[in-house]
N, C-alpha and C positions, 0 to 999 in steps of 0.2 A: 504494500500500500504506500509506504513512504517513498519507495523508488519511483512509483508511478507519479506521485506528486512532484518529486524532484525533476523528473523528466518533463512534466507539464510546465513547471515553473521555468525550466531552462528554455523550453520551446516558446513560451510567452516572452521571455527576455530577449531571445533572438529575434522574434517578430517585431518587438518594439524597437530594437536596435536598427533593424533593417528599415523600418518606417522613418526613424530619425535620420538615417543616412540619406534616404530618398528626399526627405524634407530639406535637409541641408544642401543637397545637390540642385534643388530648384533655384533657378536664377531669376525668373520672372516674378515680380511682385504681384502682377495681375493674377497669375495662376495660384499663388499662395493665398491671395485675398479670396479668389473664387472657391478654393478648397475650404477655407474657414467658413465662408457663407454657406456652403453646402452642408458642412458638418453641423453648424448651428441650426440650419433648416431641418435637418433630420432629427436633431434633439427636440426642437420645438414641435415638430409633427408628432413625435412620440409622446410628449407631454400632453399635447392637445387631444390626441386620440385616447389617452389614458383617462383624462378628465372627463371626456364625453362618455366613455364606457362606464365609469363609476357613477356619473350622473344618471345614465340610463338605468343602471342596476338599482340605484336608490329609488328611482321613480317606479321601477317594476315592483319593488317590495313594499311600497307605501300604500 
C-alpha cells in the first residue's frame, strides 16, 4: 500500500514538474494570459454548476 502511494506521489510530482517546465518555456504573454483565463473559466463553471445542483436538490426536498 505504501509503495503504491509513493509511486503515485512520484508520478504527480513528475507531472507537475513537466507542467512547470512547459509553462516556463512559453514565451508569448498572450498564450499565458489565455491559459489563465481558460483555467479560471473552468473553475468558475465548476463552481456555478455545483451551486445550481445543490440549489436544485434543496428545492427537490423542500
